[in-house]
N, C-alpha and C positions, 0 to 999 in steps of 0.2 A: 383478749386473753382468757376472760372468764368463760366465754362461749367455748373456746378450744378445750379448756379444762373440763367443762361439763360434758362435751362430746366424747372426750377421752374416757371419762368415767362411765358413760352409757355404753361405749364400745367394750370396755373392760367387763362390765356387768353382763352384757349380752353374750359375750364369748364364754363367760363362766356359767351361764344359765344351764340348767339340766336339759337333756334332750327332750323333745316333745314326745307325746304318747306314740305318734306315728313312727318316730325314729326308734323308740324303744321296742316296738313290736315288729319292726321290719325283719322279714325272714332272711337269714344269712344265705348267701349264694352257695349253690352246690359246686363241686369241683370235678372237672373232667380231665383225665390224663389221656392225651391223644398221642399215639405212638406211630411214627413213620419209619421205623427201622426196616431195612431191606437186606436180605441175603440172597436175592434172586432177581426177578425182572424189575427193572427200574421204571416206575410209572411217572410220566411227565406231570400228571395232575395231582400228585401226592401233596406237594406244598400248597397248591391252590385249595385242595380239599380240606386239609387241616386248618388252613387260614380261614376258610369259610366256616368251619365249626367254631373257631375262635370268634369270628364276627357275629355269628348267630347267637352265641352265648352272651356277648356284649350287648347286642341289640335287644335281646329278650330280657336281659337283666336277671336271668335264672341261674346261670352257671359261669364259672371262670374256667378257661381252657389252658392247660399246661402242655405245650407242644414239645415233644422230644423225638430225636432221631436215633435214640438208643433205648435199651430196656433197663437201665440202671435203677429206676425208681420202682420197678416191679419186684418188690421184696418186702419182707417184714422186719428185716434187719434195720438197726439204727444207722442212718447215713450221716456222714460228716459234711462239713461245708454247706450247711443249710439245705441238705438234700431231703426231699419229702419222700417217704415210703408210701406203700399202698394205704396205710391207715389214714392218710390225709385226703383220700379221694372217694368219690361216690360212684364213679363209673370209669371204665377204661375203654377207649376206642382204638382199634387196630386198623391201620391202612398199611399192611405189611406184606412181605413175601419171603418164602424160603425158610430154612431152618435157623431161626434167630438164636443169638447167643444168650441163652438163659439156662442157668444151672438148675439142679434139682430143687434147691430151696426156693428159687424164683418161681418155678413151675408150680410147686405146692402152694406158694403164697397166692398166685393168681387163681388157682382152683378154689382155695379157701375163701378168697375175696368174694367170689361169685356164689359158690355153693353153700358155704357156711354162714357168711356174713350178709348174704342177700343183696349184694351190690350188683351193678349193671355192667354188661359187656356189649359193645357195639362193634360188629364186624363189617368192615367196609370193603367191598369189591374183592381185592386180592388177599384179604384176611383169610379167605377160604383156600388160598394158595400158599399156606403157611403151616409149618409143623406137621408134615406128613408122617414123621417118625414119632410123633407124640399122639397116640390115638385118643386120649382123653380130651385133648384140645379139639380134634375133629368132631368128637361127640358133642362138645359144648357148642361149637359153631353150628353144627347140624349137617355138615357134609364137606367134601373137598372138591376143588376145581378139577374138572375133567374135560378140558379144552373149551374153546368158544368157536363153534363151527362157522358162525356168520361174521366173526370179527366185529368191527365197529360199524353199526348200521342203524337205520331208523327202526328201532325195535318196537314191534306191536305188543303192547302190554294189556293184559286183562286183570282187573282188580277183583279178586275173589272175595275179599272181606272189606266192606266199606263201613263196618261197625267199629273197627279198631282205630284208636286215635291217630295212629301213624299213617293210615290210608283213608280215613273218613272224608277227607277234603278232595279226594281224587275222583274223576269221573269213572264210569264202568270200564272204559277203555281209552287208551291214548298211545301216542308214539313218543319215543325219546331216543335221541342220538347217543348211543352208549354201546358198550361191549358187554354182552350178556353171556354168562357162563352156563354150561351144563355141569351136573354134579354126580359124583359117585359117593357111596356110603351115605346117601341121603334117603330119608324115609318120612312120609307124611305121618307115620305112627308116632313120631317124636317131636315134630314141629307143626306150627299152624301157618300154612302158606297164606300170605296176603296178596301176592301178585304172581303171575306166571306169564310166559310168552303165549301169544295166541298162535297155536301150532297150525292153524288153518292159513296163516299168512307168512309162513317161513318155509324154507327149503328143507324138507325132511329127508331128502335123498342125498344130502351133502355127505361126502366121504367121512367127515369127522363126527357125524351124529352117532352117538353110542347108546342113547336111551331108547329102548324098544317100546316104552310106554308113551313116548312123546310128551312126557310131563316135565316141562322146563321151568321149574320154580325160579322166581326172581328175588322175592323178598319174603322173609318169614320171621316169626318170633317163637320163642320157646322159654319155658321155665326150666332152669338148671339148678337143682337143689332149691335153695331159698332165693336165688337170684334170677335176673331176667336177661335174656340174650336177644338182640336184634341183629339181623343180617340183611344186607341188600347187595345185589350185583352192581347196582348203580355206583358210579364214581370214577369210571375210566376216563371220561372226557370232562374238560372244563365246561363245555356247553351244558352238560348234565348238572354239574355243581351250581351253575349260574341260574338255573330255572327256579322261579319262585315256588312252584308246586313241589319240586324235589327238595328245595331248601326247607320248606315246611315239614316235609316228611322227616328230614334229619332232626329238626327241632323237636318234633313229637317223639322221635325215636329216643333222643336223649332224655326227654321228660319221662317217657314210659320206663326206660331202663333204670332211672333213678327213683321210680315209684312216686313221681309227682302226679301221674295220671294212672288210671286203671284201664286195662284192655285184656280181653280174653285171649289166652295163649294155648287153649286146649287143642291138642292135635285133632284133625278130622280128615276124612277122605276128600278127595277132589270132588268139588260140587258137580252135580250133573249139569250139562250144558242146556 
């Protein structure tokens, strides 16, 4: 009985002990709002992709992911029923399509979140197939979807910038089974391209090819006001999401957008081959 009493006292004291120095200095996790709202094409990989972001945040210990299939939390208004507005988050990820249901206050809130508050925006695949009627959104992302001439294929990728943290781990070239877009309202004058298609290995005479310069950017970054924007065409296929090298790209994209790492986003011309 005396031993049991002593053990109980020790347990009580240990539970009441102050946290260790390591516990006190532990950096709080960042928060990512991942939106899968759709008003257009339904992508089979959306659930898998957003779940992958959740998993990567959990495994890295760097961020918590809040997955939504609506845009309710994109607001500065106080929300009821424990709703978190944009003030709660450090970055927003869109895997979306179409003209989403967001009013003027919500649109202004998202722009302020990135441009004025310096938060992050991660545009996944069909996020570039979103909000064609909202030009400022297209400016933020860096361009709009303009068909995918080769559909889903073994896409030959050239890595232009191996100094940026999101692409530093990749080889100079590789292939990935995915659906790669071409873009309109896109310019290298406002984004820094990290990857592009190797045009020497694709059919440039396809009837849906519209770019006369044969410049098919795949992944880029840009500064938008005080904030950071990352875009990649990758994400159409589950196979792409499950690749460790592409998963590392998404991890580094979240980190960079949240300013946990630094990487040059200065626009530059296409490098000479």
